[in-house]
C-alpha positions as CSV (number, residue, x, y, z in Angstrom):
1,A,16.9,7.3,12.2
2,N,15.5,10.4,10.4
3,V,13.1,8.5,8.3
4,T,9.5,9.5,9.1
5,L,6.9,7.1,10.5
6,N,4.7,7.8,7.5
7,N,7.5,6.6,5.2
8,I,7.9,3.5,7.3
9,K,4.3,2.5,7.3
10,E,4.0,3.0,3.5
11,N,7.3,1.3,2.5
12,Q,6.5,-1.9,0.6
13,I,9.7,-3.7,1.7
14,I,8.8,-3.0,5.4
15,R,5.2,-4.0,4.9
16,K,6.1,-7.3,3.2
17,N,9.1,-8.4,5.3
18,Y,8.6,-6.7,8.7
19,P,4.8,-6.2,8.9
20,C,4.5,-5.5,12.6
21,I,7.0,-2.5,12.2
22,A,4.7,-1.0,9.6
23,E,1.7,-1.6,11.9
24,A,3.5,0.0,14.8
25,A,4.4,3.1,12.7
26,S,0.8,3.5,11.6
27,S,-0.4,3.3,15.1
28,V,1.6,6.2,16.5
29,A,-0.6,9.2,17.3
30,G,-2.4,10.5,14.1
31,P,-1.5,10.9,10.4
32,T,-0.2,14.4,11.0
33,H,2.2,13.3,13.7
34,Q,3.4,10.5,11.5
35,Q,4.4,13.0,8.8
36,Y,6.9,14.6,11.2
37,G,7.7,11.9,13.8
38,T,10.9,9.9,13.0
39,V,12.1,6.4,13.7
40,G,14.9,7.6,15.9
41,G,12.6,9.9,17.8
42,N,10.2,7.1,18.6
43,L,12.9,4.7,19.6
44,C,14.3,7.4,22.0
45,L,10.9,8.5,23.4
46,D,11.1,9.7,26.9
47,T,9.4,7.6,29.6
48,R,5.9,8.7,30.7
49,C,4.1,8.9,34.0
50,L,0.8,10.3,35.3
51,F,2.8,12.3,37.9
52,Y,5.4,13.6,35.4
53,N,3.3,14.5,32.3
54,Q,1.6,17.5,33.9
55,S,1.7,21.3,33.9
56,E,4.2,23.1,36.0
57,W,1.4,24.2,38.4
58,W,0.3,20.6,38.9
59,R,3.9,19.4,39.4
60,Q,4.6,22.1,41.9
61,S,1.4,21.4,43.8
62,N,2.6,17.8,44.3
63,D,6.1,18.8,45.3
64,Y,7.4,17.5,41.9
65,C,8.6,13.9,41.6
66,L,11.7,11.9,41.4
67,K,11.9,12.3,37.6
68,E,11.4,16.1,37.8
69,R,13.1,18.1,40.5
70,G,11.6,16.1,43.4
71,E,12.8,13.6,45.9
72,I,9.9,11.1,45.9
73,C,8.3,8.7,43.3
74,H,4.6,9.1,43.8
75,V,4.1,5.7,42.1
76,A,6.3,3.9,44.7
77,P,6.9,6.4,47.6
78,G,8.8,3.9,49.7
79,G,11.7,3.6,47.3
80,K,14.2,5.8,45.4
81,R,13.5,4.5,41.9
82,C,11.5,6.0,39.1
83,F,8.9,3.7,37.5
84,A,7.9,5.9,34.5
85,A,6.9,3.7,31.6
86,F,8.5,3.5,28.2
87,S,5.6,3.9,25.6
88,G,7.2,3.8,22.2
89,D,5.6,1.7,19.5
90,L,8.5,0.9,17.2
91,A,10.9,-0.6,19.8
92,P,8.9,-3.8,20.5
93,S,8.2,-4.3,16.8
94,M,11.9,-4.0,16.0
95,L,13.0,-6.1,19.0
96,V,11.1,-9.1,17.8
97,Y,13.3,-8.9,14.6
98,D,16.5,-8.7,16.6
99,A,17.2,-5.2,15.3
100,E,20.6,-3.5,15.8
101,I,21.4,0.2,15.9
102,F,24.3,2.3,14.9
103,V,25.2,5.0,17.4
104,I,27.5,7.9,16.6
105,G,29.1,10.5,18.9
106,T,32.2,12.5,19.6
107,S,34.2,9.3,20.3
108,G,33.2,7.5,17.1
109,S,30.5,5.0,16.2
110,R,29.3,1.7,17.6
111,R,26.8,-1.0,16.6
112,I,24.8,-2.5,19.4
113,P,21.6,-4.6,19.7
114,L,18.6,-2.4,20.0
115,S,17.8,-4.0,23.3
116,D,21.1,-2.6,24.7
117,L,19.8,0.9,24.1
118,Y,17.4,0.6,27.0
119,K,17.9,0.5,30.8
120,D,15.4,-0.5,33.5
121,D,15.3,3.0,34.8
122,G,12.4,5.4,34.4
123,M,14.7,8.4,34.9
124,A,17.6,7.5,32.6
125,H,16.1,4.8,30.4
126,L,18.7,5.2,27.5
127,S,22.3,3.9,27.5
128,L,23.4,6.8,25.1
129,E,26.4,8.7,26.3
130,P,26.3,12.5,26.3
131,G,26.5,13.7,22.7
132,E,25.6,10.4,21.2
133,L,22.8,9.9,18.6
134,V,21.0,6.9,17.1
135,D,22.1,7.1,13.4
136,R,20.7,4.0,11.7
137,I,18.7,0.8,12.4
138,H,19.6,-2.6,10.9
139,L,17.0,-5.2,10.4
140,P,18.4,-8.7,9.6
141,S,17.1,-10.4,6.5
142,T,17.3,-13.8,8.1
143,L,13.9,-13.3,9.8
144,T,11.9,-12.1,6.9
145,N,10.4,-15.6,6.5
146,S,8.3,-14.9,9.7
147,T,5.0,-13.2,10.0
148,S,4.2,-10.6,12.6
149,R,1.6,-8.3,14.2
150,Y,1.6,-5.3,16.5
151,E,-1.3,-4.0,18.5
152,K,-1.8,-1.7,21.4
153,S,-4.5,-0.6,23.8
154,R,-5.2,3.1,24.5
155,I,-8.0,5.2,25.7
156,R,-8.4,7.4,22.6
157,G,-7.4,5.6,19.4
158,S,-6.4,8.8,17.5
159,I,-3.7,10.3,19.7
160,D,-3.0,8.5,23.0
161,F,0.2,6.7,24.0
162,P,-0.3,3.0,24.6
163,L,-1.5,1.6,27.9
164,A,-0.2,-1.7,26.8
165,G,1.4,-2.8,23.5
166,V,2.5,-6.1,22.0
167,A,4.6,-7.2,19.0
168,V,4.5,-10.9,18.1
169,R,6.7,-12.6,15.4
170,L,5.9,-16.2,14.5
171,R,7.2,-18.8,12.1
172,K,5.7,-22.2,11.6
173,G,7.0,-25.3,9.8
174,N,5.2,-27.4,7.2
175,S,3.7,-29.5,10.0
176,G,2.2,-26.5,11.6
177,A,4.5,-26.6,14.6
178,I,6.2,-23.5,15.9
179,E,9.8,-23.1,14.6
180,D,10.4,-19.6,16.1
181,I,8.4,-17.1,18.2
182,A,9.3,-13.7,19.7
183,I,7.2,-11.3,21.7
184,A,8.0,-7.8,23.0
185,L,6.0,-5.4,25.1
186,T,5.7,-1.7,25.5
187,A,4.1,0.6,28.1
188,V,4.2,-1.9,30.9
189,N,7.8,-1.6,32.0
190,P,10.3,1.3,32.2
191,Y,11.9,-0.2,29.0
192,P,10.6,-2.2,26.0
193,K,10.5,-5.8,27.3
194,V,11.4,-8.8,25.3
195,V,9.5,-11.8,26.7
196,T,11.7,-14.7,27.8
197,G,10.9,-18.4,28.3
198,L,9.0,-18.9,25.0
199,E,11.5,-21.5,23.7
200,V,9.3,-24.2,25.4
201,L,6.8,-23.6,22.6
202,I,9.3,-24.6,19.8
203,G,8.0,-27.8,18.1
204,S,4.5,-27.4,19.5
205,K,1.3,-26.4,17.8
206,L,-0.5,-23.5,19.3
207,G,-3.6,-24.9,21.0
208,N,-5.5,-23.4,23.9
209,Q,-2.9,-24.7,26.4
210,E,0.0,-23.1,24.5
211,L,-1.9,-19.8,24.0
212,D,-2.7,-19.7,27.7
213,L,1.0,-20.2,28.5
214,I,1.8,-17.2,26.2
215,R,-0.8,-15.1,28.0
216,D,0.4,-16.1,31.5
217,T,4.1,-15.6,30.6
218,V,3.4,-12.2,29.3
219,R,1.4,-11.2,32.3
220,K,4.1,-12.4,34.7
221,Q,6.8,-10.4,32.9
222,S,4.9,-7.2,32.5
223,K,5.3,-4.9,35.5
224,P,2.9,-2.0,35.1
225,M,2.7,0.5,37.9
226,R,0.3,3.3,38.6
227,T,1.8,5.5,35.9
228,T,-1.5,6.1,34.0
229,T,-5.1,6.7,34.8
230,V,-5.8,3.0,34.2
231,A,-5.1,0.5,37.0
232,P,-2.0,-1.7,36.7
233,W,-3.9,-4.9,37.1
234,Y,-6.1,-4.0,34.1
235,R,-3.0,-3.2,31.9
236,R,-1.4,-6.5,32.9
237,R,-4.6,-8.4,31.8
238,V,-4.9,-6.5,28.6
239,V,-1.2,-7.0,27.5
240,G,-1.6,-10.8,28.1
241,A,-4.9,-10.9,26.2
242,I,-3.4,-9.0,23.2
243,A,-0.4,-11.3,23.1
244,R,-2.6,-14.4,23.2
245,R,-4.9,-13.2,20.4
246,L,-2.1,-12.0,18.1
247,A,-0.3,-15.4,18.5
248,A,-3.6,-17.2,17.7
249,E,-4.2,-15.1,14.6
250,L,-0.7,-15.5,13.3
251,S,-0.8,-19.3,13.9
252,A,-4.1,-19.5,12.0
């Protein structure tokens, strides 16, 4: 977990066997940040929201928010739930490889699927108990025969967190038909989302109809809220477009 993002993006084993993870690491902020940012830090990144990531003066002027000393979520004022978005890049790229993590704490250690680290809760999005730390990440070697890509959209390409990010892993057989496919999203939900329902593509070749199905499925399962300066409908369209294009590129 303490390995830097720079080491991840330059590691030849990662680049060869888990290419979207190297791409994700290289997309985080800028090169200087990647020298210090770590795998564990990116996996445990706090959720973000336009109403939360502000100065104390700005927060106070808006009577704070549900995530920070307030009693209302400005994104969804009618409810009592926080919709701050998870925006880490490594999580979706590792989720498509069925990554597991080792967690250590005062009561011992445990090994869990990476997906179990996250909760659908913008305020408390990690399942870690008090005093627990992510110690290691395990990537299975059984999926290294797949190819993968990661891409995100952001306002400023040098430093910004993603407005929408997609990791796609794909494996085709000799006939060109899909044998395995996995897609995971970031920045459009309070947790990194593994897209479900893609098993219907197994055995098919990716034509326009199948690619449109990928796009539409991703759009339906992404739930962006007004947590950034960019409209939710736009982020939903972008995340679907990225997923469709990456799947097409990998299939080609």
